[in-house]
Structures are given as C-alpha cells and as structure tokens.
LOTORRO-126321 format. One record per residue (C-alpha): residue in one letter; z, x, y negated. Coordinates in steps of 0.5 Angstrom, whole numbers, plus 2048, in hexadecimal, padded with zeros to 3 digits. Layout:
aZXY...
***
This chain:
m8B98A4753k8B98A474Ci8C08A4748s8C08A1741r8C38A573Bp8C98A173Bv8CB8A2742r8CA8A9743i8CE8AA73Dg8D38A6740l8D38AA746q8D38B0742l8DA8AD73Da8DC8AC745v8DC8B3747s8DF8B6741v8E68B0742g8E68B3748i8E68B9747l8EA8B9741a8EF8B4744y8F08BA74Bl8F18BF746l8F78BB742w8FA8BA748q8FA8C174Bi8FD8C4744d9048C2740v9028BE73Bg9078BF735k9088C6736t8FF8C6735i9008C272Fd9068C672Cl9018CC72Di8FB8C9728r9008C6723s9048CE723s8FC8D1723n8FB8D571Eg8F78D3718w8F48D9716y8F18DB71Cl8ED8D571Dl8EC8D5716a8E98DB717a8E58D971Ey8E28D271Aa8DE8D7715i8DC8DB719f8D98D571Dl8D68D2716a8D38D9715t8D08DB71Ct8CD8D471Bv8C98D7715g8C68DC71Am8C48D871Fa8C08D4719w8BD8D9718r8BA8DC71Fw8B88D5720g8B48D6719a8B28DD71Dl8AE8D9722l8AC8D471Ea8A98D971As8A58DD71Fk8A18D8720g89F8D7718m8A48D2717r8A98D5711e8AE8D070Fp8B58D170Al8BB8D470Ep8C08CF70Aw8BB8C870Dl8BC8CC715t8C28CE713k8C38C6712l8C08C3718y8C48C871Cf8CB8C4719m8C78BE71Ag8C78BF721y8CD8C2722a8D08BC71Fa8CB8B7724g8CD8BC72Aq8D48BA729i8D28B272Cl8CC8B4731p8CC8B9736t8CE8C0735a8C98C4730i8C38BF733g8C48BA72Eg8C58BF727d8BD8C272Ba8BB8BC72Bv8BD8BA723r8BA8C0721i8B38BF725a8B28B8722a8B48BB71Bh8AF8C171Ba8AA8BC71Fr8AA8B8719r8A98BE713r8A28C0717p89F8BB71Ag89A8BD71Fr89F8C3721g8A48BF726g8A38C372Ce8A38CA728s8AA8C7725a8AC8C572Ba8AB8CC72Fa8AE8CF729v8B58CC72Al8B48CD732m8B28D4731e8B88D672Er8BD8D2732v8BA8D7738l8BA8DD734g8C28DB732a8C28DB739a8C08E173Ag8C48E4735t8CA8E1738l8CA8E473Fl8C88EB73Cl8CE8EA738v8D28E873Ea8CF8EF742i8D18F373Dg8D98EF73Dl8D98F1745v8D68F7744f8DD8F9740a8E18F5744i8E08F974Ag8E68FC74Cr8EA8F9747y8EB8F274Ad8EA8F1752d8E98E9752i8E28E974Fa8DE8E7756l8DE8E0753v8DB8E274Dv8D68E7751w8D38E1755l8D28DD74Fe8CF8E174Cg8CA8E3751i8C88DB752f8C78DA74Av8C28E174Bv8BF8DE750a8BE8D674Ct8BC8DA746a8B78DE74Al8B48D874Dt8B48D5747f8B08DA744l8AC8DA748v8A98D3749m8A98D4741f8A48D9742s8A28D7748r8998D7748r8988D374Da89E8CD74An8998CE743t8938CC747w8968C774Bl8978C4745q8918C6741a88D8C2746r8918BB745s88F8BC73Eg88C8B4740s8928B2742r8998AD73Fr89A8AF738l8A18B373Ba89C8B8740r8988B9739a89F8BA736l8A28BF73Bq89B8C373Bs89B8C4733v8A48C7734w8A18CB73Aq89B8CD736a8A08CF730l8A48D3734h89E8D7737d89D8D9730y8A48DD731r8A08E2736l89D8E4730k8A38E672Bp8A88EA730r8AB8ED728v8AD8E7727l8B08E572Dv8B38ED72Dl8B68EB726v8B98E3728t8BC8E572Da8BF8EC72Av8C28E7725t8C48E272Av8C98E872Dg8CB8E9727i8CE8E2726q8D18E272Ca8D58E772Bi8D78E5724r8D88DE726i8DD8E072Cv8E28E3727a8E38DB725i8E48DB72Cw8EA8E172Cl8EC8DE725c8EE8D7728g8F18DB72Fe8F58E072Aa8F78D9726v8FC8D672Bg8FE8DD72Ev8F98DE732n8FA8E7734v8F48E9737s8EE8ED735v8E88EC732l8E58EE738v8E78E873Cy8E38E4737i8DE8E8736v8DC8E773Em8DF8DF73Dg8DB8DE737p8D58DE739l8D58DA740l8D98D573Cf8D38D5737l8CE8D373Di8D38CF741m8D28CA73Al8CB8C973Bi8CC8C6742p8CA8BE73Ff8CF8BA744t8D58B973Fi8D68B7737n8D58BD734g8D88C1739l8DE8BC739g8E38BF73Fv8DE8C3741r8E08C973Ce8E88C873Da8E78C9744f8E48CF743f8E98D273Ei8EE8D0744a8EA8D374Af8E88D9746l8EE8DB742g8F38DA748r8F08E074Bf8F38E5746g8FA8E2746v8F98DD740s8FD8D6743a8F98CF742d8FD8CC73Ce8FB8D2739a8F38D273Bf8F28CB73Aa8F58CC733t8F08D1731g8EB8CD734f8ED8C7730l8ED8CC72Af8E68CE72By8E48C772Ca8E78C5725i8E38CB722a8DD8C8724i8DE8C2722g8E08C471Ba8D98C871Bs8D68C171Cl8D98BE716p8D48C1711g8CE8BE715a8D18B7716l8D28B670Fi8CB8B870Di8C98B3712l8CD8AD70Ew8CA8B1708e8C38B070As8C48A970Dl8C78A7707r8C28A9702p8BC8A5700p8B58A7704r8B18AD701p8A98AB700a8A58AD705q8A28B4703p89B8B6704v89A8BA70Bd8998C2709p8928C570Cs8968CB70Es89A8C6713a8958C5717r8938C871Dv88E8CE71Cp8898CE723
***
C-alpha cells in the first residue's frame, strides 16, 4: 500500500518527536540549557565557518562528476544549489530532499540529460559514503589500543561497509543494467530508471574522477569532524578529537537514513549513546548534538535567503537551448 507524502512526513515527524521526548526525559533539561547558554561563541563561530567553507568543496566534487560527463558548470552556481539543498533538507527527510532540489535544478539547466544529472548526485552520495567509511577505518586504526569500548563501532562499520558494497554491486551490475535496457518500452518511470542506470554505468570508464572525488570527500569530512569537536569544546566536553574522527563519519551516515525529518532525534540520540562510552554525561552529549544541529541550521540560512530572493524575482524570459547540452550519441 502506497503511503501519501503528507502521511509519510507526519510519521517521520512523529518518530522524531518521540525520540526527542525520550531523550529529554533522560537528561537534566535545566542543566543542558545552561550548558548551551554558556557555550563558547568563538568555538561555534569557527565551526560555522568550517561548514560554510567545506560546502564549496562539496559543490566542487559534484561539479567534477558532472564535468566528467561533459557538463561543466560554474562553481558559484553549484555552490548556490548546494546551499538551497541544505535549506530544503531542513524540512524534508534528511539529505534526500536537498538532493532532489539539486537534481531538478540541474535537469532544467540541461534539458534532455536528466538521467545524467540524477546519476551524478547519486554517485556523489555513494562515493561520499565510501569516503566516510574510509575515514572511520582510519580512525579505528588509531583508536585500537587507546579505547576499549569500541566494539559497537566496529560492528556498525562492518554493516555500513556491507551496505555500501551491495549498493555498488547493484549500481554497476551489468545484469541490472541489461534488465532495464530490455524494458525500454515500458512505463515512463522504467525508462527514467534505465537512463539513470546507464549514466551510472558510464562512470565505470572514469576511475580517475571516482578516486579523486572519494579522496576529496575524505578531506572534507575530516575538516567537518573538527566542527563537531568544536561544538563539544564549546560546552566543555574534553574528549580527544580522535573520538570524533571515529564518531563523526558514522553520524554523517546515520543522518542519511530517511525515517526522521533531517535526522532530528536520531542525531541527538547518537551523540548521547556514543559520547557516553567515553565518560561524557548525557547533558553534555545532548548539548553538543544540539549545537551541531544549530550549526547545520545556520548553514542552511544562505540557501533559504536564496530561495526567498529567487521566488520574489520576476521570471526570466526563456533562453534558447545550448546545443552543447544535448547528449552526443
């Protein structure tokens, strides 16, 4: 049975509210509020600057995947769409809403190449997950012998590795692609999926750009982990940055699971469960997670302003289609 979008969003919101209600029952709300109110603003400002700066890097890696398909887009335009995606992601399920915004905007810019537009964003997400898992593995190597209570992290790492491997298998499976090619005369949705799968399979011939995007992802995620560490330092959590190197990538992956609104509730629960293993109180862990969420909200404000500005601007006259946007057989 198909669930309508309002019902689905309502269920996701109910899950988020339920998890938050349970967490608020577990912590000392007054003490947590005091921690947040007395947090170090300079640390938070630095974390916010990191989020803004790394967004440009994330837009660049998206542009690299598009350029490998012959679609070279201006970095400022890609960055603008990334910020707009952040804004959409605050009210839609996790990052999926932001991805939909980027795919739709690029498909309008490149008529007839919607499958390649979607494939570039999907590939960016999968390579992002792979790079994030690589960063977790690096953190675990350094953590061995220093921290004893990381068995759960190793299990989570294994689960995500298997899930990522299966995703790659499905995306690059010749059998799956052949099945879609054989159904080219079926419904419009099947034809659209066929186009996306074909565009994904084309990346098999571009290993250099895949390796480059994965390496850039590792660097970006490592820098963003410093932003999480700064949020903890702002409320007095004295934990080594190595702990966040192990925790941060898993947090990024868990927030992609679309059963809550923008990871609301799940993020805070993960902070409490993970940091609690390293002697951090539930109040401090919740405050760290809340401030990290506030930083993410702040990073979405430029996108919200851009959406508002473009909604108030008069519509532009239709532009002639660029012949180079048409795909060459």
